[in-house]
Structures are given as C-alpha cells and as structure tokens.
N, C-alpha and C positions, 0 to 999 in steps of 0.2 A: 403177344408176338405178332409182328406184321408179316403178312404173307404177300409176297410180290407176285404180280401177274407175270405171265410169260413175256408180254410186251415190255414190262418194266425191267425184267431181268435182261432182256435183249438190248434195250435202249441205254441202260445205265453205263455200260462200258463204252459205247459209242459216244455218248455225251461227255463222259470223262476224258476220253482221248481228244475230242474236239476242243474242249476247254483247255487242256494242257497244250495242244498245238497252238491255240490262239495266244496263250501266254508266252510261248517261245518264239513267235515271229518277231523279227526286229522291225521297228518302224522305219519308214523311208527316211533317208537322211534329209536334213533341212537344206534348202538350196543355198549355194555359196553366195555370200553377200560382201565379201572383201574385195580389195582391188584386183582387177584382172591384169596379170603381168604378161606383156608381150615377150615371148621367149623363143629361142631357136637353138638348134644344135649346129655348131660350127666345127671346123677341124681342130681349132685350138681349145674348144670347150663349150660350155653352155653360156649363151649370151642372153641377158635380161635387159630390156630397154626401158629406161625411166623417162617418162614424158616431161619435157622441159616446162610445159604449161602448168603442170601440177606441182613442180618443184621450185622453179625460179621465176622471178619477174624478168621481163625482157631487159637485156643489158645488165643484169645484176647476178651476183653469185651467192647472195644470202638466200638460204632456204625459205620457202613459204611453208612454215612449220605445220599449219593446219591441213594443207593439201598434201604435203609430202609425208606426213606421219604414217598414214596407213600403208603406203608403198614401202617405206623404209622398215616399218615393223615387220611386214610380211617377208621382205628380203632377208632381214636379220634372222628371223625364225627359220627360214629355209637354209641359209648358209651355215647356221650353227647346229641344226638338227639333221640335215641331209647330206652334208659334205664337209670334208676337212681339207679341201683343195685350196690353193692360193687364189686370191681374188684380185683381178685387175679392174680398176675403176678408170674409165676412159671418157673424158669430157670432149664434147664436140660443139662446134658453132656453125652458123651459116656464114655466107660470104659478105654480109653487110658490115661495113666499118673497116677499120684498119686491121691488117694482119696481126700486128702486135697486140692490139686490144682483144682480138678474138683468141689469141694464144693465152693471154693472161686470164680471160674469162673462162676458157675451157679448163685450164689448170685449176683455177679456184673452185669451179663447180665440182670437179672430180674430188678435190680435197675436202670440200664441204660434205659430200656424200660419205667419204671415208670417216670423217669425224662423227657424223650421225650414226653410222653403223657401229663404230667403236662404242659410242654412248649406249647402244642397244645390246652390247655384249659380244660383238664380233671381235676376236683378237686382232689387235693392230698389226701384229707380226705377219698376218695372212694377207694384208692389204698393201697394194702398190697402186698409186694413182698417177695419171698422166693426162695431159691435154693435147688434142690434135687439131685445134682451131677448126678451119674449114677444109682440111686436107682429106677427110674421109666422109663425104656426103653420102646419104642413103637415097636422096632424091635430088632432082634439079633445084637449084636456088632461084629459078625463074618464076615461081609462084609463092604466095604467102604460106600455103600449106607445106610446100617443099622446104621452105626455110624453117618453118616450125619443127618439122621432123628432123632437120639437121641440127637443131639446137637441142642436144640430148646428152645424157650420161648413160653409158653402158656399163653394166656389171657383168664381168666375165669370170665364170668359175673355170679356171684353167684346168684342162685335162679331165673335165667332168663329163658325164653322160646325162642327157636329158631324162632318161628313164629313172635315174637315181633321184632326181629333183622332183619329178612329177608323181612318182610311185606313192599310192595311198592318198593322194591329194583329191579334194572334191572336184567334181565336174564343174567346168566353168571358171576355174581358178587361173587358167593360163589361156593365152591366145597365140596363134602362130604370128610372129612378127612379120614374116614374109607374106603371109596371106593378107594381113592388114594393109601392107604396103601395096600389094598387087591390086586389092580392091580400090584403093585410092587412085591408083594409076588408071584402072578400068573406068572409074567414074569421072576421069578427067581433072581431078583435083590436084594431082601431082604428076609431074613428068619424070621419066627416068633420068638418072645421072647421065650427062653428056660424056661420051668417051673421047 
C-alpha cells in the first residue's frame, strides 16, 4: 500500500482542479475570414451595401460569379437564419452614360442579385427588386471613387434591426457603411453629394 506524503495529499486536489479547469476553457475563436459587409441601420430597416467592383464588370449586369459568390453566400445565410422580413434589392448607377441605359443597368443588376439569392435558398416571395439609376448617389460623381461607390446594389431588410442581424456574429464580419464613406471623404478620395 502506497503511503502519500502530506505534500502529495495537498497537491493532488489542486492539480486535479487545475487540469479540469484547463479542459473546460474554450479556445479563442478563430479570426473571421469571410467577406466584410458594409451595413447600417436606417429608418426603413437594415441596409447592406454590395460593392459593384466585386459583383459586376463596368457597364454590365452579369454577375462576376467568383468575386460575388462569398458576398452572396454570406447575405443568403444571414437573411435566411437571422430574419424573416421582406427584402428590397435596389440597384444604383453613376451618372455616366444615358439615363435610360443607367435605369436598365440598375434594374438588371438588382434582378441578378435576386436570382442569385433565390438560388441560395432565399424565398423569392420575400424579394422585391428595383433600379434607381443615378437618382440616389451616396457620393459625388465628380471622382472615379465616387462613381464607383454609386454603382452598387443595396440589400435592405425592411423593418429589421441591426442587432438581430449582427447578434452572435464574429468580430470583423461587418463594417459601418457610413464610417467607410466618411473615411473616403476625409482622405479626399470622395466628395459628398452636391445638394
């Protein structure tokens, strides 16, 4: 029969508790590596901005599948698991070219995003798409960067709250759309919309 020393009898419970505590600690979450979505709360709901450079070639409405895929996968996942609200897809254009062409392009881009989301499991009945051509710029069209920002599609979860969409999501998955725009203005890359 083994006889334990006083020190062994004292240390055994401490070592056991330490080992059990080490087994119960959760590892730090892995850093987020998916697409960062520019997002904001608006009166009408949550707005998610899709970058035109990642989705469409200039002057075209066909999706750039390899670049757009991660953004669309992420949005489909969010709108099917975090919300049951109606979705407005709003296409926008810069002021380059004829108004009729920009209207057609913005309509077609919004519709393309709708088709891509439906293909990813978003119910078509929740989606309405519309184009606004160059009527709703977020930046002045006097710079290349401003025009690039104006060529966009917005996903609007109507009557939704940003807290519902971002709750439980990893750090770094979202960025403030307005903070990004302000930073570009502060850097002189973009000018505000002329009133």
